[in-house]
N, C-alpha and C positions, 0 to 999 in steps of 0.2 A: 504494500500500500504506500502511497506517496508520502504519508506522514511518518512512516516508520523511520526511526533513527533521528527524527527531528528533536532539537533541544528546546525545552520550554522554560522560560524565565531563567535561562542560563544555568539550569541545574537539573531539570528532570528530562531524561531522554526517553522518548516513546519507543517501546520495543514490540508490543503486540496489542492489537485491538481485542478486548475480551468481552465487550458488551456494548449494546446500543439500545437506547430507550427513546421515549417520546421527546425528551428535552436535551439529551446529551449522549456522547460516546465515551465509553470507559476504556482506558488504556492501561496495560501493564507498563510501568516505567521504572527506570533506574534513577535513584537519587544519587547523583555523582558526588555530592558533597558529603553525605553520610554513608555512602556505599551500602544502600539497602534497596529492596524492591518496594514500590508503592503502587497504588492504583490512582490514576488521574482521570477525573471526569471533566470533559470539556463540553461546554454548551454548543449546540448546533447553530450554524448560520442557517436559519430556517425561513424560506420564502413564504411560508404560510402566514407569517406574522408581518404586519405592517411596520414601517420604520418606527412609528411612535409606540409600538408594542414591545420592541426589542429591549429597551431599558427595563421594562417590567420583568421580562424573562431573565435578564441578567441578574436583577436584584433577587429574584427567587433563588437562583443558584447560590448567590452569596449568603442568603438566609439559610440555605441548606447547611453550609459550613458553620455558620454561627449557631444554628440550632443544635446540630450534632455535637459541636464542641462544648456545649453546655452540659452534656450528659456523659458522665463517667460511669461506664458499666461494661462488663465483659461481653454482653450481648448487643452492644451498639458499636458500630464501626468507628475507629479512632480517626479524627480529622487532624492532619499534620499542618496543612498550609492552604492558603488561598492566593492564587496568582492570576495574571492575565496573559493571554496569548492572542496577539493581533486584535486586542480589544474585547476578546471573549473571556469571561471568567472561567477559571479552572479550579477544581477542588482536589487537593492532594490528600489521599486517605491511606490508611493501613491497607495493605494488600492481604486479602484472606483467600488462600487457595481453596476453592470451593466450587460447588454447583449451586444452583438455586432450587428452592422447593418448587418453583414454577416449572423448571426444566424437568425435575423428577416426575411431576404430575402431568407433563405434556401428553396430549392425546388420550386423556382419560385414565392415566395411571393413578394408583392409590397407594397409601401406606396403611399399616395396621393402626388401630385406635391407640395402642400403647406408644407407637412411634410418633403419631400425630400429637399425643399428649406431651411427649418429651420435647418435640419442636415447639409446641405451644407454650411450654414453660419458659423456654428461652425468649420467645416473643413477648410474653406478658411481663417477663422480667425487664426487658428493654422498655416496654411501654410504661411500666411503673416508674422506672427511673426518669423517663422523658416527662411524664405527667408531673412528677414531683419537682422537676426543673422548670415547669410551666410551659412545656412544649407539647404540641399535638403533632402527630405524624401526618395524618390525613391521606395516606396512600399505602396503608398496610395491605399487602397482597402476597401471594406465593412468590412472585417474581422479585420481591424485595427482601426475601428471607434467604440468607446465605447458609448453606450447610457445609461447614468447614471440617478440617482434619480433626480427629480426636472427638468427633461428635459435637463440636462447637456450633452454636446457632447464633447468627448475627443478623440483626435488623438494620437495613441500610436504606439509602435514598430518602433523606429528609428534605428533598428538594422542594416540596410544596408544604412543608411543615409551617406552622405558625406558632410564635411564642407569645406568651402573655405580655401585654404591655407594648406590643408592636402593632402597627396598622395592618389590616388585611390587604392582601395583594390580589384580590379578585374584584372585578367590577360587579355592579348590581346585576343579578341574574346569572352570573358565571360560576360554575362549579368546576373545580380542578380535581382530577383523580381518575381512577378506573371504575367504570360504572358498576361492574359486577360486585365490587367490594365497597360500595358507597352506602352508608347508612341512610335509612328512610328520612331522617330529619335533614340531612344534607341535601337530598333530592328535593325536599319540600322548601328549601331555602332558609331553614332555621340555622341558628348559630351552632356549629359543632362543639362538642366537648369531649372529655376523655371517653365517655360512653360510645362515641362515634368510632373511635379507634378500636374499642372492644367489639363492636358489631363487625367491623372488618376482620378482626381476629376470628370471630365465630364463623364468618363466611370462608375464611382461609382454612380453618379446621374442617369445615363441611366439605370443601373440595378435596382436602387431603384424604378423607376417608370414603367419600362418595364418588369422586372422579370428575365432578363438575361443580361450578358455583351454584349456590342454592336457588337463585331466582333467574338464572340465565334464560333468555328467550331469543327469538330469531333476530330481533333488532334492539338497539339501545333504548328506544322509546318503550318497547314492550318490557324490556328488562327493568327499566326505571319504574314503570307502572306496577310491575309485579312486586318489586322490593317494597313499595309503599303500601300495596293493598292485598297481595296474595298471601294465603297461609303457607306455612312451611310444610313442604311435602315430607311425610314420614321417612326417616332414614333407614337404610337397609344394612349398612356395614359399620355404623358408628359405635355399636356396642356400648360400653360404659361411658363413652363420650356424648352419647345422644342427648341426655337431659341438659348437660352444660351448653352444648352447641345451640339447642333450642332456646335456652334462656338468653344467651348472648345475642341471638337474632330476634329478640323481642322488638316489635315496632316502636314501642315507647321506651326512650332512653332510661327513664326512671325504673323500668322493670328489669333492666339488665344487671347481672352481678357486677360487683366492683372488680378492679384489677386484683386486689388481694384475695377476694373470694374465688376469682377465676384461678389464680395460682394455686390455692389450696385444693380446689377440685381437680386440677390437672395433676398435682402431686399425688393425690389419692388414686388416680387412674394408673399412674406409673408405678405405684406401690401396691396395686391390686386391691385397694380398699376404697370404696366409694362413700364419701361422707353422706350422712342421712339427708342433708339439705339438697342433694342432687339425685336421690334414689327415685327418679321418676322416669316414666317412658315419655317420649316426646309427644305431642298431639295437638288436638284442636279444641273443642268446646266444653261448656259446662255450667250448670246452675249450682246451687249449693247442696251440701250434704244432707242426708236424712238423719233423723234422730237416732236410728240404729245402724246407719251406714248402708242400708239397702237402697235400691233405686226407687222404692215405692212410697216413701213417706214425706217426700219433699213438699212443703206447703208454702203457698204464697197467697196473699190477699189481693183484693182488687180484681182485675180481669183475668188473673192467671193463677192456677194452683196445680203444680205438678213439679216435683223435685224437692230434694231435701233442703229445707230451710224454714225458719220460723216465719210468721206473718210479717209482711212488710206493707208499706203504704202504697198508694196508687202511683203510677209512673207518669211523669209529665212528658210531653213530646218536645224534644229539643232539636235544634238544627244541627245536622251532622256536618262537620267540616271536612270536606274532601279536597285533597290536594290534586290538582289537575296537572299532570305532566304534559305540558303543552308542546314544547318543541325541544329536541336535543340535537345539537350539531356536533359531530365528532370530528376533531382535527387530528389526523394522523392515527386512526385506528383506536383500539381499546386500551392499549398500553400507554398510560401516562398522557392520554389525550385530554383535550379541553371539552367540557360538556356545558353547553349553554342551556339552562333550564328556566322556563317561564312557569312559575307555579304560584298558586294563590290558595288562600284558606277557604274560600267559598266556591260555590259552583258557578264561577264566572268564566267567561271566555274572552280572549282578545283576538284581534285580527291575526290571522295566520296560525293560530293555535289549533292543536288537535282536540277534538271533543272527547269527553270522558266516555268510556264504554257504556253501552246501554244493555239492559237485559235482553238476551236472545233465547231462542228455543234451545233447550238442553235435554238431551236424551239420557235418562238415568241408566245406570249399569244394570245388566240382567241380574236376576236373583241368583246368587251363588249357590253352589252345592252346600247342603247342610243348613239352608235357610228356606223359609217359605214367606210368601208375600201376604200381608194382611191389609185390610182396608178399614179405616175408621171414618165412617160416613159423616159423623158429627164434626170431625176436624177437617174433612175434605182432603185426606191424604191416604197414601198407601206406602208401605215400607217393608223391607225384609226383616224377619225375626228369626233367630236361631231355632232350629228344630229342638223341641224339648222344652222351650221356654213357654211359660203360661201367662195368661192375662191375670194380673193382680188387681188392678183398679181401672175403672173407666169413668171419666167425668166429661162434661161438655167442653172443657178446655184442656184436657190432657188424658193420657192413658199410660199405664205402667205395665211392663212385662218383666217377669223375674225368671231366673234359672232354677234348676231343681234344688239348689241349696238355699234359695231365698236370700242369698247375700249379694248376688250380682243382679243389677237391674237396668232396664232401658226405659226411659221416660220420653215421650213425645208430648210437648206442651204447645199451647197456642195462645197468643195475645192478639186481641182484635179491638181497636186498630193498632197497627204496628207503630213504633216510634223509632228510637235509636237503640239498636241491640246492645251496643257497648254501654250506654248509660243504664240500660236495663240490668245488665250483668253487674255493674258497679253497685247498683242499689241492692241487689241480692247479696253481693259480697259483703256489704256493710252489715247486713243482718247475720250473715254467716260468721263474721268475726265476733259478733256479740254472743252467738250461740255456741261457738267453739273458740273460747278465749285462749290467749297465750299461744303456745305451740301446738294446740289442737287443730289449728287450721294453718295450712301453708300454701300460699299461692305460688304456682310454678310460672304461669304467665296469664295475662288478661289483655287482649289486644284487638284492635279493629282489623277486619279482613273483608274479603268478598266471597260470595258463594253463588255460583251460576249467575253472575252479573248483578247480584243483589247486595245491598249493604248488609254486613254481617259482623259478628264478633265471636271470638273463641276464648275459652277460659278453661284452664286445667289447674287442678289443685289436689291436695291431700287433706284428710281430716281424720280425727280420732273418734270412733264411735264408742259405745259402752264397753265392747269387748275386744275391739281390734282396730287397726288402722285401715283406712279406705283411700282409694284413688278415684278421681272423677274427671270427666271432661265433657264440655258442652259447646255446641255451636248454635248460635241464634242468628236468624236471617229473615229478611222481609222487605217489602216495599213500603215506603211512607204512605200512610192512608189505607194500606191493605192489612194483611195479617202478618204477624211474626210467628215463625215456627222455631221450636227449640228441640234439638236432639241431645239427649243427656244419657251418659253411661257411667255407672259407678260399680266398683267391685273391690274386694279386699286387696290391700296393697301387695300381699305376698303372691297373689295370683293375677296381678294386673296385666302382665305380659300375655296371659292366656285370653283375657277378656278385651284387651285394647282393640283387636281387629274387629270386634262387634261394632264399635263406633264407626270405623271406616266403612264397613259393609252397609250399615244403615245410611250413613251420609251419602255414599255413592248410589244407593238404590232408592233413595227417598224420592217421592213424586206426589204431586197433587192428583186427585182422582180423575181430573179431566185429562191427565196425560197417561193414565193407566192403560195398558194395552187392551184389556178386556175385563169384563165383570168377572168372568170365571177365574181369570188369573189373579185378580185383585182379592178375590174371596177364597182363594185356595187355603187348605188346612194342612197342618204338618202331618207327615206320615205317621201311622200308628206304630 
């Protein structure tokens, strides 16, 4: 290459290009003054940026050095020097012989949950040190994780980091980073915090064990929309990491574990002991616990009664704030590109913006083996129920089915008219905390999502009944002014993994009776 052998700043001789990203090229270089190998990152001369934008790009690179230099930690690359070459800023860093986690995971590769946890411990150690120094990374992703000799894990590329007390280097509506690993609040235009870096850590761990980012879709716009609205798909290979990853990927930053809690959970996985705070299976929805933990005694006042919880007051209808991902322009691909996002808190649109998705016809999944379809005419729905489960209770606004033990239950509830499912669940949770005080109730997550194009919320938690611990999950969804439906499953904690698929099968096969294939199918009975 033409630059090979060139001397930078009279001291650093370029020997080999070892990396290239959205903003710069990384070279292996020889420090001829101290006789050592270093890595030198040189900013691109990029025609994509106008002349008045180049100073901004250069200042970002300088900030990378300043930010990284503030962090003294073995999991953060050491910055030695900042120099200029033909007017372009260059950062001289510690050379770490390594590959990247991104290269390791290329083309759908994965690592074991235990190895992912080990790498994650190095990453969260670096983030804890950065956050304590007042620095946000803002571009945590597999490509910025170096896997060095002797098992060393190094977080690098603080090129878009921001330090406390310094002005932001993005214009209004501009988001810098890699879309697959960008937290929902950043896409919505909110000010990022440490929890945003932790969301990116969760997305990195998800790809490490599952082989792809958690919300990747065909286009950046679809990916951004999914990050903000879509529920997390159940993981298949995460093993003991599953509940931690799900918690890190909560839509609400306040619902995510802290860096310290994350580090403790990762340490527990690498030591083959999972702390009780994370002994949950990943999932999706849920109303409150029953008085005895079964699925059938959950009570609510007002327009809805079905699911475990004491009486609560009526629910007001509130305006749901939907972030509309209006337009995303990608400069230079997904790695380190610039994403321009026009988002708002209300259901408004601006010229040139994309409209929010609208509900469309959705075909429910076929009834799986081991289940039968039942119809509840009063509710106007049909849904699959496991063979052997029996009707326990039926009311005008809900129905309960239980298994042979009477300890696991499925509740289908209805609220008419519908309001905001998330506000609804938060009201139920408030009563749950009263009825299950202290550590008897533990929220795993409670967040907004969408279900078949409808506004929805999902809630997963554990609670302690009279004789045992229980696990529950609930999905609430519906159109404003129409009906809200809730799908709730609860079972003993020790057998949760066995019953968790019931929720998925019911969710996937749920339908209104108007979409049922036939009366005979909808009213079929379980085999004798």
